[in-house]
N, C-alpha and C positions, 0 to 999 in steps of 0.2 A: 558281669556276673557269670560264674561257672554253673554248669548243670550239676545239681546235687539233689539229695532227698527233698521232696516236696517243693520242687520248682516246676513251673509251667514252661514247657519247651515248645517253640514253634519252629517248623522246618519244612523245606520242600524236599521231596524225595523222588527217587527213581528205583524201580525194581526190574532187574533184567534176568532172563534165564541164562543157562550156560552157553547158549548160542549167541548171546548178546542182544536178543530181541527184548524190547521194552514190554514188560507185562503190565505195569501200572506206573503212573507218575502223577505228581501233583504240581499244577501250575501255581495255585494259591497255597500258602503255608497251611499245614495241618498242625494241630496242637494236642499235646497230651500231658498228663500229670506224671512226673518222673518220681520213681521211688518204689518200684515193685508192686504196682497196682494192676498188673496184667493189662495195661493199656497199649502195649507195644511188645514186640518179641523181646524176651528177656536178654538174649544175646546182644541185640541192638542197643538196648538200654545200658548194658554194661559198657559198650563202646562209646556211648554218648556221655557217660558220667565224666565230669571234670572238663568237658568241652565248653566253648564260649561262642557267642555270636560271631559269624564269619567262618567258623571252622567247618570243614567238610570231612565226613566220615564215610569210608567205603569198607564194607565187610561182606565176605562170602559166607552165606548161611547154608549149612548142610540141611537136608530135609528135616531132621529131628529138631533143628533150631528154627524152622520156618513153618511150612505147611504140613509137616508130618511125613512119615514113610507111606508109600502106597500100600493099602490094605486090600488084598484080593477078596476078603470076606465082606467088604462093603459093596461088592458088585453082585447084583442079583438079577435073575430073569423072572419076570412076572407075566402072567397072561394079560393081554390087552384089556380083557373084561374086568380086571381088577381096578381099572382107572375109571373114575366117574364120567370123564369127558371123552367123547370120541375124537376130539380135535387135538389129541396129543401129538407132539412132534419132538424130534431130536433137538436137544439144547434146553428144553423146558425143564424148570426146576420146581420142586415141591418139598415140603417138610415131612419127615417121617420120624419114627422113634426106633431106637435099637432095643435090645433085650433089657437094658437097664432103665429104659424110659428117657434116655438122653435124646434130645432133638438133633436130627441129622438132616442136612440139606442134600437132597438127592438130585442128580441130573440125569435126564434120559439120554443115553448115548447111542441107542440103536432100536429100531422097530422093524420086525421082520416076521412074517408068517404067524401073525397073531400073538407074538411074544415081544415084550418090552424089556430092554436091558437098562437098569438103573444103577448109578454109581454114586455112593455116598462119600467118596474121597473128595477132598478139595481139588479143583482143577489143576492146581500146581503141586499136589502131593507127590513126593518122591523126587522133586526137582531141587537141585542146588541152585540158589539164587544169589545175585549180587545186589546188595542194598547200598544205595548211595544217598546220603542226606547232607543238606546244607542248613546249618543252624541260622535262623533268621531273628529269633528273639528268645530271651530267657528272663523270667521274673519269678518272684516268690509267689507261691500258691496262697490263696486266702484260706482262712480257717475252715470255711464252709466247703471249699474244694477238697481239702484234705479229709474232712469228715465224710464227704460223699465219694471220695476216691476217684474223681474225674474233674475235668476243667469245666467251668461255667463261663457264660458270656461268649464273646467273639471267638469263633473257632472251636468252641466247646459245646457243652450240653446246656440247654435252656429248660427251665422248669415251667 
């Protein structure tokens, strides 16, 4: 069966940065509902369309097609007193909201002289990445999966 609208796709994948370092990989297959449901990068979904079990897809994603461009405006310096915990440390993450009320995941990147630098960019924002996937299974989605716009059961969402 070929990957097409409303099929459930299982694959193993690897994501590398432009230096060839593995950023993320899956040993066990991950599963998503194919068909423009924003369950995977749109550019990757385009490449997977029409592929079958056993096919391997490699695609270079520009920042705009992956984790976005790096946005300097998402980097802020806050006084350490603005944080409820005194045990803050570099690498710690927390949720905040932007001016529109959208939730952003911030990472503490520096703490110095009572000031804390927080960055709302994805850690891989601004990076060109290589996405490589091996298709392990393709099946038709159930009516319920299509209605809910995600996979249910093994490898998917459970209610």
